[in-house]
N, C-alpha and C positions, 0 to 999 in steps of 0.2 A: 763771821762773812770776812774774805779776803779784802786787806785794802786794794784800793784802785789806785793804781801810779798816774803821774801825771800825761804820760804818752796815750794810756785807755781814756783816758777824760778829753782829753786833746781830740782823739778820733769817731769819738761816741758824740760830741758836741757838733763837730762839722758834718755830720749827717743831716739832712733835709728832715726836718721833723713838723710835725700839724698838734696844736694843742688842739682837743678836743673836752668842750663841757655839755655833761650831759646830767640832764635832772631826772632821777627814776623814784620807783614807789621804792619803801625802805621795807623791804623783808626780807625773812631766808633765803637763799637762790639769785638773787638779783643780779650779785656781782659773778655767780658762777656761770648765766646766761652768757653773759658780755662776754666774758673772757672764754669760753666755748665759742662763742660765735667768731674770734679772732683767733683759737687753735684751730678750728674746724678751715678755714682758709689761710694757715701759714702765714697768719699776719703777726708781726712781733710788735707788743707793746712794751715802748722804753719805759713807761712809768704810768703808776697810777696811784689817784690820793684820791680815799672817798669820807664823807662827813657828813652826817645827818644834817640838816636842815629846819625850819620851821620850827614844830613841833616835833620833828622825827619819826613826821609819814613818809617825807620822802628825802632823799639824799641827792648830793652833788657828787658828782666822779668826774675828776680830771682827767684825760689821758693823753700822755705824750705818745704819737704813732709816727713810724717811716711815713711819709710825704711822697716817698718815689714810689710806692704800691698803688692801690686801686683805692685810693682813701674815698673816693666819689662812689663806689659801691660799695664799701664799709659802711657809708654814712646810709646809703640806702636801709643796707640788713639793720641795721641797729634801730631805724625807725621802724622797722617793723615788729620789734620785741614788742609786745605789749608792756610792760613795765617802763618802757624808755620815755618819758616823758614829755623832753626837751632835747636837741642837738643844737651844740655851734661851737662853729669852728672860731676859738679864740688865740688866735698867734700876739694878739694887743697884751696877753696875760703871759707871757712867755718869762717877763721877770719874777712875776709873782709866783710861777711853777719852779722855775730855778731852784729863787728862796726857799721853797716849800723841798726842795730836794737836798738843798745846804742841809736844811736844818736836821731833817732825816739823817743825813750822813754824821753828822754830828751825834747825835744818840746812838746809831749802831755801833 
């Protein structure tokens, strides 16, 4: 993966984004359903982080999405998916999501 220069990072961070926290059933195909929903509507995901929670029956998915688009419509469509148990818009978690992104950048 090529390195990102400072000008690209600054451009990306200036775009309005929203952070969605999803709680989903943890089984094969759930991430495909969610990403497929965004792809069918030509809605870009700026970032995805997913981890199993509790005993592994559910997962937490953090999505960084373009807030300038039809965010309300995407949330409504996500709520219709059978495996999506909860959706929260969590802009208060921006620092944590940015820390996760920085950690992943160091690993890559």
